[in-house]
VEXPA-634662 format. One record per residue (C-alpha): x, y, z; residue in three letters. Coordinates in nm, 2 decimals. Layout:
N
LODO     east    north       up   residuo
LODO        X        Y        Z       ALA
...
REM end
This chain:
127
LODO     east    north       up   residuo
LODO     0.00     0.00     0.00       MET
LODO     0.14     0.34    -0.10       ALA
LODO     0.17     0.58     0.18       ARG
LODO     0.22     0.94     0.08       ILE
LODO     0.21     1.24     0.32       ALA
LODO     0.07     1.02     0.59       GLY
LODO    -0.22     0.90     0.38       VAL
LODO    -0.28     0.55     0.25       ASN
LODO    -0.36     0.57    -0.12       ILE
LODO    -0.60     0.31    -0.24       PRO
LODO    -0.43     0.04    -0.45       GLN
LODO    -0.68    -0.01    -0.73       ASN
LODO    -0.73     0.36    -0.82       LYS
LODO    -0.56     0.55    -1.10       LEU
LODO    -0.26     0.75    -0.97       VAL
LODO    -0.41     1.09    -1.05       HIS
LODO    -0.73     1.00    -0.87       ILE
LODO    -0.55     0.84    -0.57       GLY
LODO    -0.34     1.15    -0.51       LEU
LODO    -0.67     1.34    -0.44       ARG
LODO    -0.70     1.15    -0.11       TYR
LODO    -0.43     1.38     0.02       ILE
LODO    -0.57     1.69     0.19       TYR
LODO    -0.45     1.99    -0.02       GLY
LODO    -0.41     1.80    -0.35       ILE
LODO    -0.70     1.82    -0.59       GLY
LODO    -0.77     1.76    -0.95       ASP
LODO    -0.54     2.02    -1.09       LYS
LODO    -0.24     1.94    -0.87       PHE
LODO    -0.27     1.56    -0.91       SER
LODO    -0.26     1.60    -1.29       TYR
LODO     0.03     1.84    -1.26       GLN
LODO     0.23     1.59    -1.04       ILE
LODO     0.17     1.31    -1.29       CYS
LODO     0.27     1.53    -1.58       LYS
LODO     0.59     1.66    -1.41       ASP
LODO     0.70     1.31    -1.30       LEU
LODO     0.61     1.16    -1.64       GLU
LODO     0.36     0.90    -1.50       ILE
LODO     0.11     0.79    -1.76       PRO
LODO    -0.26     0.86    -1.70       LYS
LODO    -0.36     0.49    -1.72       VAL
LODO    -0.12     0.38    -1.44       THR
LODO    -0.28     0.25    -1.12       ARG
LODO    -0.13     0.29    -0.78       VAL
LODO    -0.04    -0.08    -0.74       ASN
LODO     0.16    -0.06    -1.06       GLN
LODO     0.39     0.21    -0.93       LEU
LODO     0.75     0.11    -0.85       SER
LODO     0.91     0.20    -0.52       ASP
LODO     1.12     0.46    -0.70       GLU
LODO     0.81     0.63    -0.84       GLN
LODO     0.64     0.64    -0.51       ILE
LODO     0.95     0.79    -0.35       LEU
LODO     0.97     1.05    -0.63       LYS
LODO     0.60     1.15    -0.58       ILE
LODO     0.66     1.17    -0.20       ARG
LODO     0.97     1.40    -0.25       GLU
LODO     0.79     1.61    -0.51       TYR
LODO     0.49     1.67    -0.29       ILE
LODO     0.71     1.75     0.02       ASP
LODO     0.91     2.00    -0.19       LYS
LODO     0.63     2.18    -0.38       ASN
LODO     0.31     2.16    -0.18       TYR
LODO     0.18     2.23     0.17       THR
LODO    -0.05     1.93     0.25       VAL
LODO    -0.23     1.75     0.54       GLU
LODO    -0.14     1.86     0.89       GLY
LODO     0.06     2.17     0.79       ASP
LODO    -0.22     2.30     0.57       LEU
LODO    -0.48     2.23     0.83       ARG
LODO    -0.28     2.41     1.09       ARG
LODO    -0.22     2.70     0.86       GLU
LODO    -0.60     2.73     0.79       ASN
LODO    -0.69     2.71     1.16       SER
LODO    -0.43     2.97     1.25       LEU
LODO    -0.57     3.21     0.98       SER
LODO    -0.92     3.17     1.12       ILE
LODO    -0.78     3.22     1.48       LYS
LODO    -0.61     3.54     1.37       ARG
LODO    -0.93     3.68     1.23       LEU
LODO    -1.11     3.60     1.55       ILE
LODO    -0.84     3.76     1.76       ASP
LODO    -0.85     4.07     1.55       LEU
LODO    -1.22     4.09     1.61       ALA
LODO    -1.28     4.16     1.24       SER
LODO    -1.63     4.11     1.09       TYR
LODO    -1.52     3.78     0.93       ARG
LODO    -1.37     3.67     1.27       GLY
LODO    -1.70     3.75     1.44       SER
LODO    -1.89     3.54     1.19       ARG
LODO    -1.65     3.25     1.24       HIS
LODO    -1.70     3.28     1.62       ARG
LODO    -2.08     3.28     1.59       LYS
LODO    -2.06     2.99     1.34       LYS
LODO    -2.25     3.18     1.07       LEU
LODO    -2.17     3.21     0.70       PRO
LODO    -1.87     3.43     0.65       VAL
LODO    -1.90     3.53     0.28       ARG
LODO    -2.22     3.73     0.27       GLY
LODO    -2.47     3.45     0.23       GLN
LODO    -2.82     3.50     0.37       ARG
LODO    -2.92     3.33     0.69       THR
LODO    -3.29     3.39     0.70       ARG
LODO    -3.39     3.07     0.52       CYS
LODO    -3.07     2.89     0.43       ASN
LODO    -2.73     2.84     0.59       ALA
LODO    -2.83     2.50     0.74       ARG
LODO    -2.49     2.35     0.67       THR
LODO    -2.30     2.62     0.87       ARG
LODO    -2.56     2.66     1.15       LYS
LODO    -2.64     2.29     1.20       GLY
LODO    -2.96     2.11     1.23       LYS
LODO    -3.28     2.32     1.28       ALA
LODO    -3.41     2.32     1.64       ILE
LODO    -3.77     2.37     1.71       ALA
LODO    -3.85     2.64     1.96       ILE
LODO    -4.05     2.50     2.25       ALA
LODO    -4.36     2.69     2.37       GLY
LODO    -4.39     2.92     2.07       LYS
LODO    -4.75     2.89     1.97       LYS
LODO    -4.97     3.15     1.80       LEU
LODO    -5.23     3.31     2.02       THR
LODO    -5.59     3.30     1.89       PRO
LODO    -5.73     3.63     1.77       LEU
LODO    -5.98     3.78     2.02       LYS
LODO    -6.30     3.93     1.88       LYS
REM end
């Protein structure tokens, strides 16, 4: 099993698809890695030699910020915004959408599951 950047890459996947399992490497970067290291598009992970896996590992370490370092960098950026008490930081602190989306009827992904408000009943109209 190929282990790159602390992630086990699935054996039966194509190389450019398997590389996407690494946090910080997506479609574009996986194709670029394969192109730069001259790995054919039809090659599967279990067909890679130990030398090719080592080359991929070194290339990623040299050129990309991935996995733990990238997660740490992102969390520190968010923490910095919160410490500055900027508008974006306050939105992060309140766990609301940060980029201007409306919250009146959507934003369920960010706010979490809807909670019913207990005891809120409409009073009947008096005549």
